[in-house]
MARZA-854957 format. One record per atom (N, C-alpha, C, O): residue in one letter; x, y, z. Coordinates in pm, whole numbers, padded with zeros to 5 digits, always signed. Example, Ala and Ser with C-alpha at 12.3 -4.5 7.8 and 13.67 -1.06 7.14 Angstrom:
! MARZA-854957
A+01319-00569+00780A+01230-00450+00780A+01320-00330+00780A+01424-00332+00846S+01285-00225+00708S+01367-00106+00714S+01290+00003+00787S+01341+00114+00804
END
This chain:
! MARZA-854957
M+11307+08127+11989M+11293+08278+11965M+11349+08348+12086M+11417+08450+12075L+11318+08289+12208L+11361+08362+12334L+11519+08366+12338L+11578+08467+12377A+11582+08257+12297A+11728+08249+12296A+11784+08348+12195A+11882+08418+12221F+11725+08351+12087F+11763+08452+11982F+11750+08594+12025F+11835+08678+11994L+11641+08624+12099L+11623+08763+12150L+11731+08797+12268L+11788+08905+12277L+11749+08694+12350L+11848+08709+12457L+11985+08747+12410L+12049+08841+12455R+12023+08666+12315R+12160+08694+12251R+12164+08833+12200R+12261+08904+12229R+12063+08882+12122R+12065+09016+12070R+12073+09119+12179R+12149+09214+12165V+11995+09106+12291V+11990+09202+12395V+12120+09206+12461V+12169+09316+12486L+12187+09088+12496L+12323+09098+12553L+12427+09160+12468L+12514+09232+12517A+12420+09133+12337A+12510+09200+12246A+12488+09350+12243A+12583+09428+12238S+12361+09391+12245S+12325+09534+12244S+12379+09606+12372S+12431+09718+12364V+12366+09539+12492V+12411+09608+12607V+12561+09621+12615V+12614+09717+12671L+12631+09519+12559L+12782+09530+12558L+12821+09640+12465L+12912+09717+12494L+12753+09649+12349L+12780+09751+12254L+12769+09892+12313L+12857+09976+12299V+12660+09912+12377V+12641+10044+12447V+12747+10078+12539V+12798+10190+12543F+12780+09979+12617F+12877+09998+12726F+13021+10033+12650F+13092+10125+12692A+13053+09960+12545A+13175+09989+12481A+13175+10136+12410A+13274+10209+12408L+13057+10168+12355L+13048+10307+12306L+13064+10412+12406L+13132+10511+12379L+13003+10396+12526L+13021+10494+12632L+13166+10507+12678L+13214+10617+12709T+13234+10396+12682T+13377+10393+12730T+13467+10470+12626T+13550+10553+12664V+13449+10441+12496V+13529+10497+12394V+13505+10654+12386V+13599+10733+12374V+13373+10692+12394V+13344+10829+12382V+13390+10906+12498V+13437+11018+12479F+13381+10854+12623F+13425+10923+12738F+13578+10958+12728F+13619+11072+12749F+13660+10854+12695F+13805+10886+12680F+13844+10965+12574F+13941+11040+12587V+13772+10957+12456V+13815+11047+12338V+13775+11185+12373V+13852+11277+12346V+13657+11210+12433V+13620+11353+12465V+13717+11412+12561V+13760+11526+12542H+13754+11342+12664H+13838+11393+12770H+13988+11405+12725H+14062+11487+12778I+14027+11324+12631I+14173+11330+12592I+14189+11439+12481I+14299+11493+12466A+14080+11474+12402A+14088+11582+12308A+14145+11705+12366A+14123+11731+12485P+14219+11785+12291P+14268+11912+12341P+14148+12008+12383P+14038+12006+12328G+14180+12085+12480G+14080+12198+12517G+14048+12163+12674G+14073+12058+12734D+13988+12277+12722D+13948+12271+12865D+13805+12337+12875D+13784+12453+12839P+13712+12255+12927P+13576+12316+12944P+13561+12431+13028P+13462+12503+13016L+13665+12458+13125L+13657+12573+13206L+13733+12691+13154L+13752+12791+13223Q+13778+12679+13025Q+13861+12791+12968Q+13766+12919+12950Q+13812+13033+12956R+13638+12892+12929R+13556+13012+12911R+13533+13093+13042R+13479+13204+13037F+13572+13039+13157F+13562+13119+13281F+13689+13193+13312F+13689+13279+13400V+13801+13161+13239V+13930+13220+13271V+13934+13371+13216V+13940+13400+13096E+13930+13452+13310E+13948+13600+13277E+14044+13663+13369E+14068+13605+13475P+14105+13782+13339P+14195+13839+13418P+14151+13883+13559P+14231+13890+13652D+14014+13913+13571D+13966+13955+13701D+13903+13841+13772D+13842+13864+13876V+13914+13715+13725V+13855+13599+13794V+13964+13536+13874V+14075+13507+13829D+13918+13515+14007D+14014+13451+14111D+14051+13306+14067D+13961+13224+14051P+14176+13274+14047P+14220+13138+14013P+14155+13028+14106P+14126+12916+14064R+14136+13069+14232R+14080+12969+14328R+13932+12938+14293R+13883+12830+14326M+13862+13030+14228M+13729+12998+14171M+13740+12891+14062M+13661+12796+14060I+13833+12904+13975I+13841+12806+13870I+13877+12674+13929I+13829+12571+13880E+13962+12671+14035E+13997+12543+14091E+13877+12480+14161E+13852+12360+14156A+13802+12572+14228A+13673+12525+14288A+13570+12456+14194A+13507+12355+14223L+13562+12525+14077L+13483+12469+13965L+13533+12338+13918L+13455+12245+13897R+13674+12327+13898R+13728+12207+13859R+13714+12099+13958R+13708+11984+13915E+13708+12123+14087E+13687+12023+14183E+13529+11984+14192E+13491+11871+14224R+13447+12086+14163R+13299+12054+14165R+13266+11956+14056R+13193+11860+14078F+13320+11978+13937F+13292+11894+13828F+13381+11770+13812F+13376+11697+13714G+13468+11752+13920G+13556+11630+13924G+13666+11629+13823G+13727+11524+13802L+13696+11745+13757L+13805+11741+13672L+13940+11745+13727L+14036+11734+13651D+13956+11759+13860D+14083+11758+13925D+14123+11612+13951D+14237+11589+13992Q+14038+11512+13931Q+14066+11373+13953Q+14135+11312+13836Q+14116+11358+13724P+14221+11202+13858P+14269+11130+13743P+14161+11076+13647P+14051+11047+13693L+14185+11062+13521L+14085+11025+13420L+14021+10892+13455L+13899+10884+13440P+14090+10784+13500P+14026+10656+13536P+13924+10679+13650P+13816+10619+13651V+13961+10770+13751V+13866+10788+13863V+13745+10864+13808V+13632+10831+13843Q+13765+10961+13726Q+13641+11034+13666Q+13558+10930+13592Q+13436+10930+13603Y+13624+10840+13517Y+13531+10741+13437Y+13462+10655+13532Y+13343+10632+13508V+13517+10602+13636V+13447+10511+13730V+13334+10582+13794V+13222+10532+13802R+13366+10710+13844R+13252+10792+13902R+13138+10813+13810R+13021+10794+13845W+13172+10853+13691W+13068+10893+13585W+12986+10771+13556W+12863+10778+13557L+13055+10653+13528L+12991+10540+13492L+12892+10488+13605L+12781+10444+13575R+12934+10493+13726R+12858+10446+13835R+12727+10542+13849R+12616+10495+13874A+12750+10666+13832A+12632+10760+13838A+12537+10735+13731A+12417+10747+13754V+12583+10699+13608V+12498+10683+13494V+12427+10549+13507V+12309+10544+13471L+12486+10439+13555L+12432+10311+13559L+12331+10298+13678L+12227+10234+13666W+12368+10360+13792W+12296+10334+13911W+12194+10446+13933W+12088+10418+13988E+12220+10570+13893E+12128+10678+13918E+12079+10747+13792E+11997+10839+13796F+12129+10701+13684F+12094+10760+13555F+12112+10925+13556F+12029+11004+13513D+12226+10955+13609D+12260+11093+13644D+12382+11124+13552D+12485+11057+13558F+12368+11219+13474F+12476+11257+13374F+12553+11377+13421F+12641+11428+13351G+12518+11425+13547G+12591+11533+13603G+12537+11668+13579G+12418+11683+13550I+12622+11771+13592I+12578+11913+13579I+12647+11960+13456I+12765+11933+13433S+12568+12033+13374S+12633+12099+13251S+12727+12206+13298S+12698+12286+13387V+12850+12203+13229V+12956+12299+13269V+12910+12438+13220V+12932+12535+13293A+12847+12457+13098A+12818+12573+13041A+12686+12633+13098A+12681+12753+13128A+12587+12555+13112A+12456+12608+13157A+12443+12599+13301A+12348+12657+13354Q+12533+12530+13379Q+12522+12518+13529Q+12381+12462+13571Q+12320+12500+13671R+12339+12372+13489R+12201+12304+13525R+12223+12148+13508R+12312+12102+13436P+12139+12074+13576P+12151+11929+13551P+12126+11886+13406P+12035+11936+13340V+12206+11795+13358V+12196+11766+13218V+12067+11695+13197V+12019+11702+13084R+12006+11628+13287R+11878+11567+13267R+11766+11674+13233R+11675+11646+13155E+11777+11790+13290E+11675+11900+13260E+11691+11952+13118E+11594+11984+13049L+11824+11957+13076L+11851+12000+12945L+11802+11906+12828L+11751+11944+12723V+11826+11783+12865V+11782+11676+12768V+11629+11661+12775V+11566+11638+12671A+11569+11674+12890A+11430+11667+12905A+11356+11780+12825A+11245+11761+12777Q+11420+11894+12814Q+11355+12002+12733Q+11388+11979+12577Q+11302+12003+12491A+11498+11937+12549A+11533+11919+12402A+11479+11799+12333A+11437+11804+12218L+11479+11683+12411L+11444+11553+12345L+11298+11558+12289L+11279+11519+12174P+11189+11605+12366P+11060+11597+12296P+11058+11684+12173P+10981+11649+12082N+11127+11785+12158N+11125+11864+12033N+11184+11787+11922N+11133+11791+11810T+11298+11712+11951T+11358+11637+11845T+11269+11516+11807T+11252+11486+11689L+11213+11447+11909L+11121+11335+11875L+10999+11382+11800L+10949+11310+11714R+10952+11498+11829R+10836+11550+11748R+10870+11563+11609R+10795+11522+11521L+10994+11626+11582L+11036+11653+11437L+11070+11517+11369L+11040+11493+11253G+11137+11429+11452G+11180+11301+11390G+11066+11210+11352G+11067+11150+11245L+10962+11198+11446L+10848+11121+11426L+10767+11159+11299L+10725+11077+11217W+10750+11287+11291W+10674+11341+11171W+10751+11302+11046W+10690+11251+10952A+10891+11326+11041A+10969+11292+10934A+10965+11156+10898A+10942+11120+10783L+10988+11068+11002L+10987+10926+10981L+10849+10878+10918L+10850+10802+10822G+10736+10924+10973G+10621+10889+10912G+10598+10925+10764G+10546+10846+10686V+10639+11052+10730V+10632+11086+10589V+10725+11016+10503V+10695+10986+10387R+10844+10988+10559R+10941+10910+10479R+10888+10780+10442R+10892+10752+10322F+10838+10695+10524F+10809+10561+10499F+10670+10550+10431F+10650+10465+10344A+10576+10636+10471A+10441+10633+10406A+10455+10667+10264A+10401+10597+10178L+10528+10775+10234L+10545+10826+10095L+10638+10737+10018L+10611+10709+09901G+10749+10688+10079G+10839+10608+10012G+10784+10464+09966G+10808+10417+09855I+10711+10402+10061I+10651+10275+10032I+10544+10291+09930I+10539+10211+09836A+10462+10385+09941A+10349+10400+09839A+10409+10434+09705A+10368+10374+09605L+10499+10523+09696L+10561+10545+09567L+10645+10432+09503L+10653+10414+09381G+10709+10356+09602G+10784+10245+09553G+10700+10132+09495G+10735+10069+09396V+10587+10108+09563V+10489+10013+09501V+10432+10065+09368V+10412+09989+09273W+10406+10191+09366W+10352+10250+09245W+10451+10234+09120W+10412+10205+09006A+10577+10256+09156A+10686+10250+09047A+10700+10101+09009A+10711+10068+08892A+10698+10014+09110A+10723+09867+09074A+10611+09807+08986A+10640+09735+08892V+10485+09836+09015V+10381+09774+08930V+10359+09844+08808V+10281+09797+08724R+10427+09964+08787R+10435+10030+08652R+10571+10029+08594R+10610+10124+08526R+10643+09926+08617R+10775+09912+08564R+10789+09933+08417R+10719+09867+08340G+10876+10020+08372G+10903+10045+08228G+10818+10160+08180G+10842+10211+08070R+10720+10203+08255R+10639+10319+08200R+10707+10452+08235R+10804+10458+08311W+10652+10559+08176W+10710+10691+08199W+10701+10726+08344W+10792+10794+08394T+10595+10685+08418T+10586+10721+08555T+10694+10659+08643T+10743+10722+08736D+10731+10535+08612D+10839+10465+08684D+10976+10542+08657D+11054+10569+08748S+10994+10573+08533S+11123+10654+08504S+11122+10783+08578S+11220+10817+08644A+11016+10853+08570A+11010+10987+08641A+11030+10974+08788A+11102+11057+08845L+10971+10875+08856L+10987+10854+08992L+11130+10824+09028L+11185+10879+09124R+11188+10738+08953R+11332+10698+08978R+11431+10807+08969R+11519+10825+09052V+11411+10882+08858V+11492+11007+08835V+11480+11108+08948V+11580+11159+08997S+11354+11138+08989S+11319+11229+09099S+11386+11185+09220S+11454+11263+09288A+11368+11052+09253A+11419+10999+09382A+11566+11009+09378A+11625+11041+09482L+11636+10984+09266L+11792+10990+09269L+11832+11137+09285L+11931+11166+09353L+11754+11237+09222L+11790+11374+09239L+11774+11412+09384L+11862+11478+09440L+11668+11374+09445L+11640+11414+09588L+11745+11356+09679L+11800+11422+09767Y+11771+11230+09654Y+11862+11152+09743Y+12006+11214+09737Y+12083+11203+09832S+12040+11280+09622S+12175+11329+09604S+12192+11468+09663S+12305+11515+09677L+12077+11538+09700L+12088+11676+09753L+12129+11675+09904L+12066+11603+09981P+12222+11745+09945P+12256+11754+10094P+12138+11813+10173P+12064+11896+10120N+12121+11774+10288N+12008+11816+10371N+12020+11968+10395N+11921+12041+10386F+12142+12013+10425F+12156+12158+10459F+12124+12246+10336F+12066+12354+10344W+12168+12189+10221W+12138+12270+10101W+11987+12280+10065W+11933+12386+10030L+11922+12159+10077L+11780+12160+10055L+11707+12248+10148L+11613+12319+10111G+11756+12243+10281G+11682+12324+10375G+11697+12470+10342G+11601+12545+10352I+11820+12513+10302I+11843+12658+10276I+11756+12700+10157I+11694+12807+10160M+11750+12616+10053M+11670+12645+09934M+11530+12650+09969M+11465+12741+09917L+11466+12565+10052L+11332+12573+10092L+11303+12707+10165L+11199+12770+10147L+11407+12749+10255L+11386+12864+10326L+11381+12990+10233L+11303+13084+10248L+11475+12979+10137L+11477+13100+10047L+11350+13110+09964L+11301+13220+09941A+11295+12994+09916A+11185+12993+09835A+11051+13016+09905A+10971+13100+09863F+11029+12941+10010F+10898+12943+10077F+10880+13020+10199F+10767+13044+10241A+10995+13064+10262A+10991+13149+10381A+11029+13297+10357A+10961+13388+10405W+11127+13316+10289W+11185+13452+10272W+11118+13521+10148W+11086+13640+10153N+11095+13442+10035N+11041+13504+09914N+10894+13503+09908N+10833+13606+09885L+10832+13384+09928L+10686+13368+09915L+10616+13390+10052L+10497+13421+10054H+10685+13375+10163H+10632+13397+10301H+10516+13309+10327H+10420+13350+10392W+10523+13187+10277W+10419+13083+10307W+10434+13016+10441W+10339+12980+10510F+10566+13002+10473F+10606+12932+10607F+10700+13022+10688F+10768+13109+10634P+10700+12997+10818P+10798+13075+10903P+10945+13028+10872P+10966+12914+10829P+11044+13119+10895P+11174+13073+10859P+11252+12996+10959P+11367+12961+10934G+11197+12970+11065G+11266+12891+11169G+11190+12892+11307G+11080+12944+11324Q+11264+12829+11402Q+11208+12811+11533Q+11092+12707+11531Q+11055+12651+11427M+11038+12685+11655M+10937+12574+11666M+10795+12637+11676M+10694+12575+11642Q+10793+12770+11727Q+10667+12829+11743Q+10687+12981+11717Q+10799+13032+11718S+10567+13055+11693S+10582+13190+11678S+10588+13268+11815S+10552+13212+11919L+10632+13393+11812L+10646+13460+11936L+10509+13481+12004L+10503+13487+12127D+10412+13491+11937D+10272+13511+11996D+10194+13388+12013D+10073+13397+12031H+10261+13260+12009H+10205+13138+12016H+10114+13119+12139H+10007+13060+12126A+10154+13167+12255A+10080+13149+12386A+09949+13236+12377A+09851+13198+12442S+09942+13337+12309S+09823+13418+12306S+09718+13372+12204S+09605+13422+12199L+09764+13269+12117L+09661+13218+12016L+09558+13131+12072L+09572+13078+12182G+09451+13115+11997G+09348+13018+12037G+09396+12882+12000G+09498+12866+11932W+09317+12775+12049W+09364+12635+12036W+09391+12595+11894W+09492+12531+11864G+09302+12632+11808G+09311+12593+11669G+09427+12667+11599G+09502+12610+11520A+09438+12798+11634A+09554+12872+11583A+09686+12824+11623A+09778+12831+11541R+09707+12775+11744R+09827+12714+11793R+09858+12584+11726R+09975+12553+11703V+09757+12507+11692V+09786+12384+11618V+09833+12415+11477V+09928+12356+11426L+09761+12514+11415L+09804+12553+11284L+09944+12614+11279L+10020+12592+11185D+09975+12687+11378D+10110+12747+11396D+10220+12645+11414D+10327+12662+11355D+10199+12536+11494D+10287+12425+11503D+10310+12358+11371D+10423+12329+11332L+10203+12335+11304L+10213+12259+11181L+10294+12336+11074L+10374+12280+10999R+10267+12473+11074R+10336+12555+10973R+10489+12561+11008R+10573+12574+10918H+10523+12551+11132H+10663+12551+11166H+10725+12411+11132H+10847+12400+11120L+10644+12307+11117L+10692+12169+11093L+10712+12138+10953L+10785+12045+10919V+10645+12215+10862V+10637+12172+10724V+10776+12163+10662V+10815+12057+10613L+10849+12266+10664L+10979+12278+10594L+11078+12180+10648L+11127+12100+10568P+11113+12177+10779P+11206+12071+10827P+11161+11932+10807P+11243+11846+10776V+11027+11903+10822V+10975+11767+10785V+10994+11735+10639V+11020+11619+10605C+10982+11830+10554C+11001+11811+10402C+11149+11775+10382C+11180+11684+10305V+11238+11844+10449V+11383+11820+10426V+11417+11674+10465V+11482+11597+10394L+11363+11644+10592L+11398+11502+10644L+11320+11394+10584L+11374+11289+10548G+11188+11418+10572G+11095+11314+10522G+11091+11286+10375G+11098+11171+10333V+11079+11396+10291V+11074+11375+10147V+11214+11330+10096V+11224+11242+10011G+11326+11397+10153G+11452+11344+10109G+11474+11198+10138G+11526+11121+10056G+11431+11161+10262G+11445+11018+10299G+11352+10928+10221G+11383+10811+10197A+11241+10979+10183A+11148+10898+10105A+11201+10845+09972A+11156+10743+09921A+11302+10921+09916A+11369+10883+09792A+11436+10758+09803A+11422+10672+09716S+11514+10741+09910S+11592+10611+09928S+11493+10496+09957S+11508+10385+09907T+11387+10527+10043T+11283+10419+10072T+11221+10377+09943T+11211+10258+09916L+11176+10474+09857L+11124+10435+09722L+11207+10334+09647L+11158+10234+09595R+11337+10365+09642R+11430+10278+09563R+11434+10140+09633R+11422+10039+09564F+11449+10131+09761F+11445+10006+09827F+11320+09922+09810F+11321+09801+09791M+11208+10001+09819M+11077+09928+09802M+11055+09875+09667M+11011+09762+09649R+11087+09959+09566R+11068+09916+09424R+11159+09800+09396R+11113+09703+09335A+11293+09800+09439A+11385+09691+09400A+11325+09566+09478A+11306+09462+09414G+11297+09571+09605G+11246+09457+09670G+11117+09406+09610G+11104+09284+09598L+11022+09486+09572L+10896+09435+09518L+10923+09370+09381L+10870+09261+09356L+10999+09429+09294L+11031+09375+09162L+11092+09230+09177L+11056+09138+09103E+11188+09214+09277E+11236+09083+09294E+11139+08980+09342E+11143+08865+09297V+11054+09018+09429V+10959+08929+09478V+10841+08895+09373V+10784+08786+09374L+10811+08994+09288L+10709+08960+09187L+10757+08863+09080L+10676+08814+09002S+10886+08835+09075S+10933+08746+08975S+10944+08608+09030S+10988+08519+08959H+10905+08583+09158H+10910+08439+09219H+10796+08359+09173H+10698+08409+09119D+10812+08224+09197D+10714+08132+09147D+10572+08138+09214D+10467+08123+09152Y+10584+08162+09352Y+10462+08164+09429Y+10376+08288+09384Y+10253+08284+09396V+10433+08388+09337V+10352+08510+09280V+10292+08474+09157V+10174+08501+09136R+10369+08410+09068R+10310+08368+08944R+10196+08269+08966R+10094+08279+08899A+10211+08177+09057A+10104+08083+09092A+09982+08158+09145A+09869+08120+09114A+10002+08258+09220A+09891+08335+09262A+09811+08409+09163A+09689+08427+09174R+09892+08454+09056R+09826+08517+08944R+09757+08409+08854R+09653+08435+08794A+09817+08291+08847A+09749+08188+08766A+09621+08138+08824A+09538+08079+08754K+09603+08162+08954K+09474+08126+09016K+09363+08224+08985K+09247+08202+09017G+09401+08334+08921G+09306+08440+08883G+09281+08535+08992G+09176+08599+08991L+09371+08551+09088L+09355+08655+09197L+09377+08794+09132L+09449+08810+09033P+09311+08891+09191P+09325+09025+09143P+09473+09079+09166P+09539+09038+09261E+09517+09162+09086E+09655+09210+09098E+09679+09281+09236E+09787+09271+09294R+09578+09351+09284R+09584+09418+09422R+09610+09320+09519R+09689+09348+09609T+09549+09196+09516T+09560+09092+09621T+09703+09029+09605T+09773+09004+09703V+09743+09005+09478V+09874+08943+09457V+09982+09035+09511V+10076+08988+09575V+09973+09156+09489V+10080+09259+09543V+10063+09277+09686V+10163+09265+09757G+09955+09304+09736G+09933+09348+09876G+09937+09232+09976G+09986+09246+10088K+09887+09123+09935K+09883+09015+10033K+10003+08906+10013K+10056+08849+10108H+10034+08885+09890H+10139+08776+09872H+10288+08837+09855H+10384+08772+09896A+10303+08954+09798A+10422+08999+09759A+10479+09093+09863A+10599+09092+09888M+10394+09174+09923M+10443+09288+10012M+10517+09230+10136M+10614+09290+10182R+10475+09124+10186R+10530+09070+10315R+10689+09054+10303R+10768+09101+10385N+10726+08979+10185N+10866+08953+10156N+10937+09078+10108N+11053+09099+10141A+10866+09169+10025A+10921+09279+09964A+10963+09389+10064A+11052+09470+10041V+10886+09384+10181V+10913+09495+10282V+11032+09467+10371V+11069+09551+10452L+11095+09349+10357L+11210+09321+10450L+11317+09421+10432L+11363+09476+10532P+11362+09452+10316P+11470+09559+10308P+11427+09688+10363P+11511+09759+10418V+11301+09728+10354V+11241+09846+10416V+11260+09843+10571V+11295+09942+10635V+11233+09717+10629V+11244+09704+10767V+11388+09738+10807V+11408+09810+10905T+11488+09690+10737T+11623+09720+10772T+11645+09874+10764T+11711+09933+10850L+11590+09934+10663L+11604+10082+10648L+11536+10156+10766L+11583+10260+10812L+11426+10099+10811L+11354+10163+10929L+11447+10155+11051L+11467+10256+11118G+11500+10044+11082G+11594+10028+11194G+11707+10117+11193G+11749+10169+11296L+11759+10136+11074L+11874+10221+11050L+11834+10377+11063L+11915+10465+11091S+11714+10395+11040S+11661+10543+11041S+11613+10585+11184S+11595+10704+11209L+11594+10496+11269L+11561+10529+11404L+11658+10630+11476L+11613+10720+11547P+11797+10613+11454P+11878+10706+11525P+11856+10849+11480P+11895+10942+11552G+11795+10871+11363G+11748+11004+11324G+11660+11076+11431G+11663+11199+11444L+11584+10999+11503L+11496+11058+11596L+11569+11130+11701L+11510+11221+11759V+11693+11100+11734V+11761+11163+11841V+11874+11249+11792V+11881+11368+11824G+11964+11190+11711G+12083+11258+11670G+12102+11276+11523G+12201+11337+11483G+12017+11229+11443G+12026+11248+11302G+11977+11377+11239G+11989+11402+11119T+11919+11459+11331T+11854+11585+11283T+11944+11717+11319T+11899+11832+11323I+12075+11683+11344I+12157+11799+11392I+12166+11909+11283I+12155+12028+11312V+12188+11867+11156V+12211+11973+11061V+12081+12044+11031V+12083+12167+11019V+11965+11973+11018V+11836+12037+10991V+11794+12129+11104V+11746+12240+11082E+11814+12077+11232E+11783+12170+11352E+11869+12295+11342E+11819+12404+11371H+11993+12286+11304H+12074+12405+11298H+12015+12498+11188H+11999+12617+11215V+11986+12453+11074V+11943+12534+10958V+11813+12608+11001V+11798+12727+10973F+11718+12537+11069F+11589+12588+11100F+11576+12640+11247F+11467+12675+11292S+11685+12644+11318S+11693+12698+11456S+11589+12618+11540S+11515+12679+11616W+11582+12490+11528W+11495+12409+11599W+11561+12371+11738W+11671+12316+11742P+11490+12401+11854P+11559+12381+11972P+11551+12231+12021P+11477+12198+12114G+11627+12148+11956G+11616+12013+11992G+11756+11950+12035G+11846+12023+12078M+11771+11818+12023M+11896+11760+12068M+12024+11790+11976M+12139+11791+12019G+11985+11814+11844G+12096+11857+11755G+12158+11986+11801G+12279+11998+11815T+12064+12088+11825T+12123+12215+11867T+12193+12203+12004T+12291+12272+12030L+12144+12116+12089L+12206+12104+12228L+12340+12037+12207L+12436+12076+12274T+12353+11939+12119T+12482+11877+12093T+12582+11965+12032T+12699+11961+12070L+12541+12047+11935L+12632+12143+11873L+12685+12251+11969L+12802+12289+11965D+12595+12300+12054D+12635+12393+12156D+12738+12328+12253D+12839+12388+12288A+12705+12199+12297A+12798+12137+12388A+12934+12110+12328A+13035+12126+12396I+12939+12071+12208I+13067+12050+12143I+13148+12179+12131I+13269+12178+12154A+13083+12291+12096A+13148+12414+12080A+13202+12467+12217A+13301+12540+12222Q+13136+12430+12323Q+13173+12480+12462Q+13240+12369+12541Q+13264+12386+12661R+13270+12255+12481R+13341+12141+12540R+13275+12101+12664R+13340+12074+12764D+13143+12096+12661D+13062+12063+12776D+13053+11904+12786D+12959+11843+12734Y+13148+11844+12849Y+13165+11704+12862Y+13035+11630+12905Y+12994+11537+12835P+12968+11667+13019P+12846+11597+13062P+12735+11593+12950P+12671+11490+12928V+12715+11703+12884V+12616+11708+12778V+12652+11629+12654V+12566+11565+12594I+12769+11632+12620I+12822+11551+12497I+12803+11402+12530I+12759+11325+12445L+12836+11363+12652L+12821+11216+12683L+12674+11179+12690L+12638+11071+12645A+12590+11264+12742A+12455+11228+12754A+12382+11221+12617A+12302+11131+12594T+12411+11316+12527T+12358+11308+12402T+12407+11199+12320T+12331+11145+12240T+12539+11158+12335T+12599+11044+12259T+12540+10912+12318T+12516+10816+12245F+12519+10912+12452F+12458+10788+12511F+12316+10768+12443F+12287+10661+12390L+12230+10872+12446L+12100+10850+12391L+12102+10813+12250L+12022+10729+12209S+12190+10870+12168S+12205+10843+12028S+12245+10690+12013S+12186+10618+11932G+12336+10648+12085G+12388+10515+12082G+12286+10418+12118G+12275+10316+12050V+12203+10440+12226V+12096+10364+12269V+11992+10334+12153V+11950+10222+12120V+11959+10451+12100V+11857+10448+11988V+11916+10370+11868V+11842+10293+11807V+12045+10385+11832V+12098+10297+11719V+12103+10148+11755V+12081+10062+11671V+12132+10121+11879V+12136+09971+11913V+11988+09918+11917V+11959+09808+11870L+11901+09999+11972L+11756+09950+11976L+11699+09941+11839L+11615+09856+11813G+11745+10034+11741G+11696+10020+11611G+11743+09898+11544G+11665+09835+11472N+11863+09861+11562N+11925+09738+11509N+11860+09607+11568N+11839+09507+11501L+11830+09620+11707L+11769+09505+11778L+11616+09489+11725L+11568+09378+11706L+11550+09598+11704L+11416+09586+11649L+11419+09539+11515L+11323+09471+11478T+11523+09566+11427T+11532+09524+11292T+11551+09370+11301T+11482+09298+11229D+11640+09319+11383D+11666+09179+11403D+11540+09099+11439D+11509+08995+11380V+11472+09149+11534V+11350+09080+11594V+11241+09085+11482V+11180+08982+11456T+11215+09198+11417T+11113+09208+11311T+11153+09110+11200T+11064+09043+11148Y+11281+09097+11159Y+11317+09006+11054Y+11282+08870+11095Y+11227+08795+11015A+11311+08830+11227A+11288+08698+11276A+11134+08665+11269A+11093+08554+11237L+11053+08772+11300L+10913+08744+11297L+10851+08736+11155L+10757+08660+11129L+10910+08822+11061L+10863+08809+10924L+10915+08689+10854L+10843+08635+10769D+11037+08641+10882D+11102+08526+10813D+11150+08429+10911D+11261+08444+10961P+11072+08325+10943P+11117+08225+11042P+11245+08158+11011P+11306+08100+11100R+11290+08162+10887R+11413+08091+10852R+11538+08156+10926R+11638+08091+10955I+11523+08290+10955I+11628+08369+11008I+11661+08306+11157I+11773+08270+11192R+11553+08301+11229R+11578+08246+11374R+11610+08095+11380R+11673+08047+11475L+11563+08017+11268L+11597+07883+11275L+11754+07869+11236L+11825+07786+11292E+11796+07946+11145E+11939+07941+11119E+12025+07995+11230E+12137+07949+11250A+11971+08097+11307A+12040+08140+11429A+12045+08038+11533A+12101+08061+11640
END
């Protein structure tokens, strides 16, 4: 198991390094100049050159890459934001908790709801409830996140006024009592979490249903039923462990959504997270911020896949024996 884990960790580190290298050169080679926003008729060209020297943009591209990589690896320093004129670490430290808060809630809703409904549909295969769940899941899975978010805003925020139309907190949040602040936070979370969580639960439902139906047809499940065990025990204790393996893969692939997968939803609901920070950085060609957000997204993707491999090996010993 240790050798299996070490190989996966080494491959993950190399993958992150390759991602950083590719993104650095692609971003810098793309047309445009991050300092173009400062070029005005009344601005002294020497000031522009001083800014270019401050951000290291006057150096050859290989020199910029070596300096940037050394700062990231040795000091975990992504530099200064060109647009905000602030350390990138401060910007990320402000935006990342907001995105994690939204992503964790959505992830919990997605898998709790998806697994429960998937099991429900599998044990009622062929009934009208199974058909209704599958059709509803397919419909939700087909809807784009931005469209679903806009429709929820139109229905529940602007017409019914049940939930706020955007942002993370109300303007008077600081003046509210403790209970009112918690309620205000939850009300702002409902719509974006529904878009990310309920929409994602549709695919989880289909994975869980298909996996459980396959496992329920195996000989050891029939043997457990022949022993007279209750159906709840047969499904929950004997079938679920193997049926959940495809969902584990889906969980690993869903982890990137905690950092970079909420870009569209954050934009629709004006949520001040990593998605909004990334979109603003791309629009302003803010190289340090783009590289920092890409690095974090890449690390989460790699960690998600690593976690999936390790969990697979723990749940199914045949995987690590074959490895």
